[in-house]
ZAVEX-667905 format. One line per field, with one value per atom (N, C-alpha, C): atom name; residue in three letters; residue number from 1; z, x, y. Coordinates in steps of 0.2 Angstrom, whole numbers, plus 5000, padded with zeros to 4 digits. Atoms other than C-alpha are relative to their C-alpha. Example, Ala and Ser with C-alpha at 12.3 -4.5 7.8 and 13.67 -1.06 7.14 Angstrom:
BEGIN
at <- [N CA C N CA C] .
aa <- [ala ala ala ser ser ser] .
i <- [1 1 1 2 2 2] .
w <- [5000 5039 5000 4999 5036 5003] .
u <- [5004 5062 5004 4996 5068 4996] .
v <- [4994 4978 5006 4994 4995 5005] .
% end
This chain:
BEGIN
at <- [N CA C N CA C N CA C N CA C N CA C N CA C N CA C N CA C N CA C N CA C N CA C N CA C N CA C N CA C N CA C N CA C N CA C N CA C N CA C N CA C N CA C N CA C N CA C N CA C N CA C N CA C N CA C N CA C N CA C N CA C N CA C N CA C N CA C N CA C N CA C N CA C N CA C N CA C N CA C N CA C N CA C N CA C N CA C N CA C N CA C N CA C N CA C N CA C N CA C N CA C N CA C N CA C N CA C N CA C N CA C N CA C N CA C N CA C N CA C N CA C N CA C N CA C N CA C N CA C N CA C N CA C N CA C N CA C N CA C N CA C N CA C N CA C N CA C N CA C N CA C N CA C N CA C N CA C N CA C N CA C N CA C N CA C N CA C N CA C N CA C N CA C N CA C N CA C N CA C N CA C N CA C N CA C N CA C N CA C N CA C N CA C N CA C N CA C N CA C N CA C N CA C N CA C N CA C N CA C N CA C N CA C N CA C N CA C N CA C N CA C N CA C N CA C N CA C N CA C N CA C N CA C N CA C N CA C N CA C N CA C N CA C N CA C N CA C N CA C N CA C N CA C N CA C N CA C N CA C N CA C N CA C N CA C N CA C N CA C N CA C N CA C N CA C N CA C N CA C N CA C N CA C N CA C N CA C N CA C N CA C N CA C N CA C N CA C N CA C N CA C N CA C N CA C N CA C N CA C N CA C N CA C N CA C N CA C N CA C N CA C N CA C N CA C N CA C N CA C N CA C N CA C N CA C N CA C N CA C N CA C N CA C N CA C N CA C N CA C N CA C N CA C N CA C N CA C N CA C N CA C N CA C N CA C N CA C N CA C N CA C N CA C N CA C N CA C N CA C N CA C N CA C N CA C N CA C N CA C N CA C N CA C N CA C N CA C N CA C N CA C N CA C N CA C N CA C N CA C N CA C N CA C N CA C N CA C N CA C N CA C N CA C N CA C N CA C N CA C N CA C N CA C N CA C N CA C N CA C N CA C N CA C N CA C N CA C N CA C N CA C N CA C N CA C N CA C N CA C N CA C N CA C N CA C N CA C N CA C N CA C N CA C N CA C N CA C N CA C N CA C N CA C N CA C N CA C N CA C N CA C N CA C N CA C N CA C N CA C N CA C N CA C N CA C N CA C N CA C N CA C N CA C N CA C N CA C N CA C N CA C N CA C N CA C N CA C N CA C N CA C N CA C N CA C N CA C N CA C N CA C N CA C N CA C N CA C N CA C N CA C N CA C N CA C] .
aa <- [met met met arg arg arg phe phe phe ala ala ala phe phe phe ser ser ser thr thr thr val val val ala ala ala phe phe phe pro pro pro thr thr thr trp trp trp thr thr thr leu leu leu gly gly gly arg arg arg ile ile ile ala ala ala ala ala ala gln gln gln ala ala ala lys lys lys asp asp asp trp trp trp gly gly gly tyr tyr tyr glu glu glu gly gly gly ile ile ile glu glu glu leu leu leu arg arg arg thr thr thr phe phe phe gly gly gly his his his gly gly gly ser ser ser thr thr thr gly gly gly leu leu leu ala ala ala cys cys cys asp asp asp pro pro pro ala ala ala leu leu leu thr thr thr ala ala ala pro pro pro ala ala ala lys lys lys val val val arg arg arg gly gly gly leu leu leu leu leu leu ala ala ala ser ser ser ala ala ala gly gly gly leu leu leu arg arg arg ala ala ala cys cys cys cys cys cys leu leu leu ala ala ala thr thr thr ser ser ser ala ala ala arg arg arg phe phe phe asp asp asp glu glu glu pro pro pro val val val thr thr thr pro pro pro pro pro pro val val val ile ile ile gly gly gly his his his val val val phe phe phe asp asp asp gln gln gln glu glu glu arg arg arg glu glu glu val val val arg arg arg ala ala ala ala ala ala lys lys lys ser ser ser ala ala ala val val val asp asp asp leu leu leu ala ala ala val val val glu glu glu leu leu leu glu glu glu cys cys cys pro pro pro phe phe phe val val val arg arg arg val val val phe phe phe gly gly gly phe phe phe glu glu glu ile ile ile ile ile ile ser ser ser gly gly gly glu glu glu ser ser ser arg arg arg ala ala ala ser ser ser ala ala ala leu leu leu ala ala ala arg arg arg ile ile ile gly gly gly gly gly gly arg arg arg leu leu leu ser ser ser lys lys lys val val val ala ala ala asp asp asp his his his cys cys cys arg arg arg asn asn asn ser ser ser gly gly gly val val val arg arg arg val val val leu leu leu val val val glu glu glu asn asn asn gly gly gly gly gly gly ser ser ser phe phe phe gly gly gly arg arg arg ser ser ser ser ser ser asp asp asp leu leu leu ser ser ser glu glu glu leu leu leu leu leu leu asp asp asp arg arg arg val val val glu glu glu gly gly gly pro pro pro leu leu leu val val val gly gly gly ala ala ala ser ser ser phe phe phe cys cys cys pro pro pro gly gly gly val val val ala ala ala arg arg arg gln gln gln ala ala ala gly gly gly glu glu glu gly gly gly phe phe phe ala ala ala asp asp asp ala ala ala ile ile ile asn asn asn val val val leu leu leu gly gly gly asp asp asp arg arg arg leu leu leu gln gln gln val val val val val val lys lys lys leu leu leu arg arg arg asp asp asp phe phe phe ser ser ser gly gly gly gly gly gly glu glu glu pro pro pro cys cys cys ala ala ala ile ile ile gly gly gly gly gly gly gly gly gly asp asp asp gln gln gln his his his cys cys cys glu glu glu glu glu glu asp asp asp val val val gly gly gly ala ala ala leu leu leu ala ala ala arg arg arg ser ser ser gly gly gly tyr tyr tyr ser ser ser gly gly gly trp trp trp val val val val val val val val val glu glu glu his his his asp asp asp arg arg arg met met met trp trp trp leu leu leu lys lys lys gly gly gly ala ala ala ala ala ala asp asp asp ala ala ala glu glu glu lys lys lys val val val val val val gly gly gly gly gly gly ala ala ala ala ala ala ala ala ala arg arg arg val val val tyr tyr tyr gly gly gly trp trp trp ser ser ser arg arg arg gly gly gly pro pro pro val val val arg arg arg val val val] .
i <- [1 1 1 2 2 2 3 3 3 4 4 4 5 5 5 6 6 6 7 7 7 8 8 8 9 9 9 10 10 10 11 11 11 12 12 12 13 13 13 14 14 14 15 15 15 16 16 16 17 17 17 18 18 18 19 19 19 20 20 20 21 21 21 22 22 22 23 23 23 24 24 24 25 25 25 26 26 26 27 27 27 28 28 28 29 29 29 30 30 30 31 31 31 32 32 32 33 33 33 34 34 34 35 35 35 36 36 36 37 37 37 38 38 38 39 39 39 40 40 40 41 41 41 42 42 42 43 43 43 44 44 44 45 45 45 46 46 46 47 47 47 48 48 48 49 49 49 50 50 50 51 51 51 52 52 52 53 53 53 54 54 54 55 55 55 56 56 56 57 57 57 58 58 58 59 59 59 60 60 60 61 61 61 62 62 62 63 63 63 64 64 64 65 65 65 66 66 66 67 67 67 68 68 68 69 69 69 70 70 70 71 71 71 72 72 72 73 73 73 74 74 74 75 75 75 76 76 76 77 77 77 78 78 78 79 79 79 80 80 80 81 81 81 82 82 82 83 83 83 84 84 84 85 85 85 86 86 86 87 87 87 88 88 88 89 89 89 90 90 90 91 91 91 92 92 92 93 93 93 94 94 94 95 95 95 96 96 96 97 97 97 98 98 98 99 99 99 100 100 100 101 101 101 102 102 102 103 103 103 104 104 104 105 105 105 106 106 106 107 107 107 108 108 108 109 109 109 110 110 110 111 111 111 112 112 112 113 113 113 114 114 114 115 115 115 116 116 116 117 117 117 118 118 118 119 119 119 120 120 120 121 121 121 122 122 122 123 123 123 124 124 124 125 125 125 126 126 126 127 127 127 128 128 128 129 129 129 130 130 130 131 131 131 132 132 132 133 133 133 134 134 134 135 135 135 136 136 136 137 137 137 138 138 138 139 139 139 140 140 140 141 141 141 142 142 142 143 143 143 144 144 144 145 145 145 146 146 146 147 147 147 148 148 148 149 149 149 150 150 150 151 151 151 152 152 152 153 153 153 154 154 154 155 155 155 156 156 156 157 157 157 158 158 158 159 159 159 160 160 160 161 161 161 162 162 162 163 163 163 164 164 164 165 165 165 166 166 166 167 167 167 168 168 168 169 169 169 170 170 170 171 171 171 172 172 172 173 173 173 174 174 174 175 175 175 176 176 176 177 177 177 178 178 178 179 179 179 180 180 180 181 181 181 182 182 182 183 183 183 184 184 184 185 185 185 186 186 186 187 187 187 188 188 188 189 189 189 190 190 190 191 191 191 192 192 192 193 193 193 194 194 194 195 195 195 196 196 196 197 197 197 198 198 198 199 199 199 200 200 200 201 201 201 202 202 202 203 203 203 204 204 204 205 205 205 206 206 206 207 207 207 208 208 208 209 209 209 210 210 210 211 211 211 212 212 212 213 213 213 214 214 214 215 215 215 216 216 216 217 217 217 218 218 218 219 219 219 220 220 220 221 221 221 222 222 222 223 223 223 224 224 224 225 225 225 226 226 226 227 227 227 228 228 228 229 229 229 230 230 230 231 231 231 232 232 232 233 233 233 234 234 234 235 235 235 236 236 236 237 237 237 238 238 238 239 239 239 240 240 240 241 241 241 242 242 242 243 243 243 244 244 244 245 245 245 246 246 246 247 247 247 248 248 248 249 249 249 250 250 250 251 251 251 252 252 252 253 253 253 254 254 254 255 255 255 256 256 256 257 257 257 258 258 258 259 259 259 260 260 260 261 261 261 262 262 262 263 263 263 264 264 264 265 265 265 266 266 266 267 267 267 268 268 268 269 269 269 270 270 270 271 271 271 272 272 272 273 273 273 274 274 274 275 275 275 276 276 276 277 277 277] .
w <- [5009 5078 4997 5006 5063 4996 5005 5050 4994 5007 5033 4997 5004 5018 4995 5008 5002 4994 5007 4986 4995 5005 4977 5004 4999 4986 4996 5005 4973 4994 5006 4958 4994 5006 4947 5004 4996 4960 4999 5000 4956 5007 4994 4970 5003 4997 4972 5004 4995 4978 5004 4994 4987 5007 4994 4998 5003 4998 5000 5005 4996 5008 5005 4995 5018 5004 4996 5027 5003 5000 5028 5006 4998 5035 5006 4992 5050 4998 5001 5040 5002 5000 5043 4994 5004 5029 4995 5006 5012 4996 5006 5004 4995 5006 4987 4997 5004 4976 4993 5004 4961 4994 5003 4945 4993 5006 4936 4996 5005 4924 4993 5004 4910 5000 4999 4918 5001 4999 4916 5004 4996 4927 5006 4995 4941 5000 5001 4939 5007 4997 4956 5002 5000 4953 5000 4998 4959 4993 5006 4943 4994 5008 4930 5002 4996 4942 5000 4998 4943 5007 4992 4961 5004 4995 4967 4999 5000 4962 5005 4996 4972 5008 4993 4987 5003 5000 4985 5003 4997 4987 5006 4995 5001 5007 4995 5010 5002 4999 5008 5004 4996 5016 5005 4993 5031 5000 4999 5025 4998 5002 5022 4995 5002 5010 5003 4996 5020 4999 5003 5008 4993 5008 4989 5000 5000 4987 4992 5008 4971 4999 5001 4964 5000 5000 4964 5004 4995 4970 4995 5001 4969 4997 5001 4965 4994 5008 4945 5001 5001 4944 4994 5004 4934 4994 5004 4917 4995 4997 4911 5007 4993 4928 4999 5000 4921 4993 5005 4905 5002 4999 4911 5003 4997 4921 4994 5006 4903 5000 5003 4901 5008 4997 4909 5005 4994 4928 5005 4995 4935 4999 5002 4928 5005 4994 4946 5003 4996 4954 4999 5003 4940 5003 4999 4943 5009 4995 4962 5002 5000 4960 4999 5002 4950 5005 4994 4965 5005 4996 4976 4999 5003 4965 5001 5001 4963 5009 4993 4983 5003 4998 4985 4998 5003 4974 5003 4996 4984 5008 4993 5001 5005 4997 5005 5003 4997 5017 4998 5002 5012 4993 5006 4996 5002 4999 4997 4995 5005 4989 5002 4996 4991 4999 5001 4992 4995 5002 4988 5000 5000 4982 4999 5002 4983 4996 5007 4967 5002 5000 4969 4997 5001 4972 5000 4996 4977 5006 4991 4992 5002 4997 5004 5000 4999 5005 4993 5008 4985 5000 5002 4984 5006 4996 4999 4997 5002 4991 4994 5005 4976 5001 4999 4982 5003 4996 4995 4997 5004 4983 4997 5004 4973 5005 4993 4989 5002 5000 4993 4996 5003 4978 5000 4999 4980 5008 4993 4999 4997 5002 4992 4996 5001 4982 5003 4996 4995 5006 4996 5003 4999 5003 5006 4999 5003 5000 5006 4995 5015 5000 5001 5010 5002 5000 5015 4998 5004 5007 5006 4995 5016 4996 5004 5011 5005 4997 5014 5000 5001 5020 4996 5005 5007 4999 5004 4997 5006 4994 5007 5004 4996 5017 5004 4998 5026 5007 4993 5044 5003 4999 5052 5002 5000 5055 4992 5007 5038 4995 5004 5032 5004 4998 5046 4997 5001 5039 4993 5006 5022 5000 4997 5030 5002 4999 5037 4996 5007 5021 4998 5000 5021 5006 4993 5032 5000 4997 5041 4999 4996 5044 4993 5007 5025 4999 5001 5026 5005 4995 5036 4997 5000 5037 4999 5001 5029 5002 4996 5039 4998 4998 5036 5004 4999 5050 4997 5004 5039 4997 5003 5030 5005 4996 5043 5004 4999 5052 4994 5005 5035 5001 5000 5039 5006 4994 5057 5005 4998 5065 5003 4996 5079 4998 4999 5078 5005 4994 5095 4998 4999 5092 4993 5005 5075 5002 4995 5085 5002 4996 5097 4994 5005 5081 4996 5006 5069 5005 4995 5084 4994 5002 5077 4992 5007 5059 4998 5002 5058 4999 5000 5051 4996 5002 5041 5002 4998 5048 4993 5003 5034 5003 4997 5040 4994 5007 5029 5005 4996 5036 4995 5003 5029 5003 4997 5033 4992 5005 5024 4993 5006 5011 4997 5004 5005 5004 4995 5010 5004 4998 5022 5003 4996 5034 5005 4995 5046 5006 4993 5063 4998 5002 5053 4997 5003 5049 5007 4997 5054 5002 5001 5054 5006 4993 5072 5002 5002 5067 5006 4995 5083 5006 4995 5094 4997 5002 5082 5001 4999 5084 5007 4992 5103 5001 5000 5101 4999 5002 5093 5005 4996 5105 5009 4995 5120 4999 5001 5111 4999 4999 5111 4992 5007 5092 4997 5002 5083 4994 5007 5064 4999 5004 5052 5000 5001 5051 4993 5009 5032 4999 5002 5029 4993 5008 5013 4998 5003 5004 4992 5006 4986 4995 5006 4975 4994 5008 4961 4997 5002 4960 5000 4997 4969 4997 5003 4957 5004 4996 4968 5007 4993 4984 5003 4996 4997 4999 5001 4994 5005 4998 4996 5006 4995 5004 5005 4996 5016 5005 4997 5020 5001 4997 5022 5003 4995 5028 5007 4991 5046 5002 4998 5047 5005 4996 5053 5008 4993 5068 5004 4997 5072 5003 4999 5072 5004 4995 5081 5007 4994 5096 5002 4998 5097 5003 4998 5099 5007 4995 5114 5005 4996 5122 5000 5000 5129 4993 5005 5118 5001 4999 5118 4997 5001 5116 5001] .
u <- [5002 5076 5001 4999 5079 4994 5008 5065 5002 5000 5065 4994 5006 5052 5003 4998 5052 4997 5000 5053 4995 5007 5037 4995 5006 5029 5001 4996 5038 5001 4997 5038 5003 4998 5041 5007 4997 5053 5008 4991 5075 5001 4996 5085 5000 5000 5090 4996 5006 5073 4998 5001 5069 5003 4993 5087 4998 4999 5081 4997 5005 5065 5000 4998 5071 5003 4996 5082 4995 5003 5069 4995 5006 5056 5002 4997 5068 5002 5000 5070 5008 4994 5086 5002 5001 5085 4996 5006 5077 5002 4999 5073 4999 5000 5077 4998 5004 5065 5004 4998 5072 4997 5001 5067 5005 4994 5085 5000 4995 5096 4994 5006 5085 4993 5005 5070 4999 5001 5062 4993 5007 5045 5001 5000 5052 5005 4993 5064 5004 4996 5072 5004 4997 5078 5007 4993 5096 5004 4996 5100 5001 4998 5099 5004 4995 5111 5005 4995 5128 5001 4997 5134 5002 4996 5144 4994 5004 5132 4994 5008 5117 5004 4998 5129 5003 4998 5135 4994 5007 5117 4997 5000 5112 5004 4994 5128 5000 5000 5126 4993 5007 5108 5001 4999 5115 4995 5003 5106 5004 4999 5107 4996 5004 5102 4998 5002 5093 4998 5003 5087 5000 5002 5087 4994 5007 5068 5001 4998 5068 4992 5007 5051 5001 4998 5061 4996 5005 5050 5004 4997 5057 4994 5006 5039 5001 5001 5041 4999 5000 5036 5004 4997 5046 4995 5006 5035 5003 5003 5035 5002 4997 5038 5006 4994 5053 5004 4996 5060 4999 5001 5055 5008 4996 5071 5006 4993 5082 5000 5001 5073 5001 4997 5079 4994 5002 5073 5002 4994 5085 4999 5001 5077 5001 5000 5073 5007 4994 5088 5007 4997 5098 5000 5003 5088 5004 4998 5091 5008 4992 5111 5003 4998 5112 4998 5002 5103 5005 4996 5115 5007 4994 5130 4998 5001 5121 5001 4998 5120 5005 4992 5138 5003 4996 5142 4995 5005 5127 5003 4999 5135 4993 5007 5117 5000 4999 5116 4996 5008 5098 5000 5003 5092 4994 5005 5073 4999 5002 5066 4994 5005 5050 5001 5000 5047 4993 5008 5028 4995 5006 5016 5001 4999 5014 4995 5004 5006 4994 5006 4989 5002 4998 4991 5006 4992 5009 5000 4999 5016 5004 4998 5022 5008 4990 5041 5000 4993 5044 4999 4998 5038 5005 4993 5050 5007 4994 5063 5001 5000 5061 5003 5001 5058 5008 4993 5073 5005 4994 5086 5001 4999 5083 5003 4997 5084 5008 4993 5100 5006 4995 5108 5002 4997 5107 5002 4996 5113 5007 4994 5128 5003 4998 5130 5002 4998 5131 5007 4995 5145 5007 4994 5160 4999 5002 5149 4999 5001 5144 4992 5008 5125 4997 5005 5111 4994 5006 5096 4992 5006 5079 4993 5006 5063 4993 5005 5048 4993 5006 5032 4994 5006 5016 4999 5001 5008 5001 4999 5010 5005 4996 5023 4999 5002 5012 5001 4998 5016 5006 4993 5032 5001 4996 5032 5002 5000 5028 5008 4994 5043 5006 4995 5054 5002 4998 5053 5002 4997 5057 5008 4994 5072 5005 4995 5079 5000 4997 5081 5007 4993 5097 5004 4995 5112 5003 4996 5120 4997 5002 5116 4999 5003 5113 4995 5008 5096 4996 5005 5083 4994 5007 5066 4999 5001 5059 4992 5006 5041 4994 5005 5023 4997 5004 5013 4992 5006 4998 4997 5001 5001 4999 5000 5003 4992 5005 4988 4993 5005 4977 5000 5001 4983 5001 5003 4978 5005 4995 4994 5002 4999 4998 5007 4992 5014 5005 4994 5021 5002 4998 5020 5006 4996 5029 5007 4992 5043 5004 4996 5047 5000 4997 5047 5005 4994 5058 5006 4992 5071 5005 4995 5086 5002 5000 5082 4995 5002 5070 5005 4996 5079 4997 5003 5066 4992 5009 5047 4997 5003 5036 4993 5008 5022 4995 5003 5008 4992 5007 4990 4995 5007 4972 4994 5006 4956 4994 5006 4940 5002 4996 4953 5004 4997 4960 5007 4994 4979 5000 5001 4980 5007 4994 4993 5001 4996 5003 4996 5002 4993 4992 5008 4975 4996 5004 4969 4999 5003 4964 5005 4995 4981 5005 4995 4989 5005 4992 5004 5004 4998 5006 5002 4998 5004 5006 4994 5017 5006 4994 5029 5003 4998 5027 5001 4998 5029 5007 4992 5046 5003 4995 5051 5001 5000 5047 5004 4997 5056 5009 4994 5072 5003 5000 5070 5006 4994 5086 5000 5000 5083 4996 5004 5073 4993 5007 5056 4999 5002 5050 4993 5005 5036 4998 5002 5028 4993 5005 5015 4999 4999 5011 4997 5001 5009 5001 4997 5017 4994 5005 5002 4993 5006 4989 4998 5000 4986 4995 5004 4972 4999 4998 4979 5002 5000 4981 5006 4993 4995 5005 4995 5011 5004 4998 5018 4999 5002 5006 5001 4997 5008 5007 4993 5026 5004 4997 5032 4998 5001 5023 5001 5000 5027 5005 4994 5043 5000 5001 5041 4993 5004 5025 5002 4997 5033 5005 4994 5049 4995 5005 5036 4997 5003 5027 5006 4994 5045 5002 5000 5047 4996 5005 5032 4994 5004 5018 4995 5003 5006 4993 5008 4986 4999 5002 4980 4993] .
v <- [5001 5132 5005 4995 5142 5001 5000 5149 5002 4999 5150 4999 5001 5151 4997 5005 5140 5005 4994 5152 4998 5001 5142 5006 4995 5156 5007 4993 5170 4997 5004 5159 5007 4994 5177 5004 4994 5186 4996 5003 5184 4999 5002 5177 5006 4993 5196 5002 4997 5202 4995 5003 5187 4998 4998 5189 5004 4993 5206 4998 5001 5202 4995 5005 5188 5003 4997 5199 5004 4997 5211 4998 5004 5200 4997 5003 5193 4992 5007 5175 4999 5003 5165 4996 5003 5156 4998 4999 5151 4992 5008 5133 5002 5001 5133 4998 5005 5126 4999 4999 5119 4995 5004 5110 4996 5003 5106 5004 4994 5114 5001 5000 5119 5001 5000 5121 5010 4993 5141 5002 4998 5139 5002 4997 5146 5006 4995 5163 5000 4999 5161 4990 5008 5141 5002 4999 5141 4998 5004 5130 5004 4993 5146 5005 4996 5154 4998 5003 5153 4999 5002 5142 5007 4996 5156 5008 4997 5169 5001 5002 5161 5004 5000 5159 5009 4992 5180 5003 4995 5185 4998 5002 5174 5004 4995 5180 5005 4994 5196 5001 4998 5197 4996 5002 5186 4993 5005 5171 4993 5008 5151 4997 5005 5140 4994 5005 5128 4995 5005 5116 5000 5000 5112 4995 5004 5106 4998 5003 5095 4995 5005 5085 4992 5009 5067 4996 5006 5053 4992 5006 5035 4994 5004 5026 4999 5002 5024 4991 5008 5005 4998 5004 4993 4995 5002 4989 4998 5005 4976 4997 5002 4967 4997 5002 4958 5003 4997 4964 5008 4992 4982 5001 4997 4981 5002 4999 4982 5008 4995 4999 5005 4994 5017 5000 4999 5016 5005 4996 5028 5007 4994 5044 5006 4996 5051 5001 5001 5043 5006 4995 5054 5008 4993 5069 5004 4998 5068 5001 5000 5064 5007 4993 5081 5004 4995 5090 5000 4998 5085 5002 4997 5090 5008 4992 5108 5002 4999 5107 5001 4999 5104 5008 4994 5119 5007 4994 5131 5000 5001 5125 4998 5002 5119 4993 5005 5105 4994 5004 5096 4999 5001 5090 4996 5004 5085 4996 5005 5070 4999 5004 5060 4993 5007 5042 5000 5000 5044 4994 5006 5029 4993 5006 5013 4995 5002 5005 4995 5005 4997 4991 5008 4978 4998 5003 4978 4998 5002 4971 5007 4995 4983 4999 5004 4973 5002 4998 4974 5008 4991 4994 5002 4997 4997 4998 5004 4986 5005 4996 4997 5008 4994 5014 5001 4999 5012 4997 5001 5004 5007 4992 5021 5005 4994 5032 4997 5002 5021 5002 4997 5026 5006 4992 5044 5001 4999 5042 4999 5003 5034 5007 4992 5049 5004 4992 5061 4998 5002 5052 5005 4996 5065 5005 4992 5079 5005 4995 5086 5002 4998 5086 4991 5005 5074 4999 5000 5068 4999 5002 5070 4998 5003 5062 5004 4997 5072 4996 5004 5064 5001 5000 5060 4995 5005 5049 4994 5005 5031 5000 4998 5039 5004 4993 5052 5000 4999 5047 4998 5002 5046 4996 5007 5028 4997 5002 5023 5006 4996 5037 4996 5002 5029 4993 5007 5012 5002 4999 5019 5001 4996 5029 4994 5006 5012 4994 5002 5006 5001 4997 5015 5001 5001 5011 5008 4993 5027 5007 4995 5044 5005 4996 5051 5002 4999 5052 5003 4997 5061 5001 4998 5068 5007 4993 5084 4998 5003 5083 5005 4997 5092 4998 5001 5091 4999 5000 5094 4994 5006 5080 4994 5007 5067 5001 4998 5074 4997 5002 5070 4992 5006 5054 4997 5003 5053 4999 5000 5056 5007 4992 5071 5001 5000 5079 5000 5003 5076 4994 5005 5060 4998 4999 5062 5001 4995 5071 4996 5004 5057 4994 5006 5044 5000 4998 5053 5002 4998 5059 5005 4995 5067 4998 4999 5062 5005 4996 5076 5007 4993 5092 5005 4993 5103 4998 4999 5106 5005 4996 5112 5002 4996 5125 5003 4998 5128 5001 5001 5134 5001 4999 5133 5002 4999 5141 4998 5001 5134 4996 5004 5123 5005 4996 5139 5004 4997 5144 5007 4992 5158 5001 4997 5167 4994 5004 5155 5002 4997 5156 5001 5000 5160 4996 5005 5144 4995 5004 5128 4992 5006 5117 5001 5000 5120 5003 4997 5130 5000 4997 5138 4994 5006 5121 4995 5003 5113 5001 4997 5125 4999 5001 5124 4993 5007 5105 4998 4999 5107 5003 4995 5121 4994 5005 5107 4994 5007 5094 5002 5000 5104 5001 5000 5105 5006 4995 5115 4999 5000 5112 5006 4994 5123 4999 4999 5128 5003 4997 5132 5003 4998 5142 5000 5001 5137 5002 4996 5145 4998 5003 5136 5005 4995 5152 4997 5002 5144 4995 5005 5130 5002 4997 5140 5008 4993 5155 5006 4998 5161 5001 5002 5159 5007 4994 5174 5002 4997 5186 4998 5003 5179 5004 4995 5194 5001 4998 5195 4992 5005 5176 5000 5002 5175 5005 4995 5192 5000 4999 5193 4991 5005 5174 4999 5001 5175 5002 4999 5184 4998 5006 5174 4996 5008 5158 5002 4998 5165 4999 4998 5171 4995 5005 5156 4995 5007 5145 5003 4999 5156 5001 4998 5158 4994 5005 5147 4999 5001 5138 5000 5000 5140 4993 5006 5123 4997] .
% end
């Protein structure tokens, strides 16, 4: 498996500074968070920099862009139920397609999106048809691009079985899974089971850790991170493991450099050695 971290840990850093630190810390890649063209909320948003420059910054540090992570979600209801179809229901689809185009320019293999919530009172079949239909449009946009769309678990799709049900709505190999074991545990699923269910659809795994409800260094909390990395190692997983620390939204969170900086060596060690359970 290969190791990266998400740029949400460093919202005020430039991409140049992030690339230099990632190299020093021993990472192989970076998950690039983006809010799309025109957004100024993230200093390291790749949409704000010429793609060739982004590629050059990463290449000079021996890094790869492992995933372009977006906020796109496909659960917006059609309202009113009938006439609502004449209004614009494609905003998030267009945003995701734009991210695919950017990923092509960045030579980044994946774009992360969300399914998210089934509306109260709506049948599961109806929700899956709506959300899956929008996901299919983005997957179609990926054809012949070298980019795949990854749906991350969360909301009504927290468990691997729920996520797989959504992914099954899209034919072909252009969709996969980005998976956070902590989210699955909150939904009552162990990560070893999720690995078996998702199989080769699993392309990115997100590691976060918390102690007493507060974000902390990977391995210093109660999220079973070492156990999860061990399960990946035993399964023969060869995809990306991304350390995620949501400093962008949690202003009082633990120091991002301490959380992210020491995680690469620690997680790499877990992937090579026995796991305490």
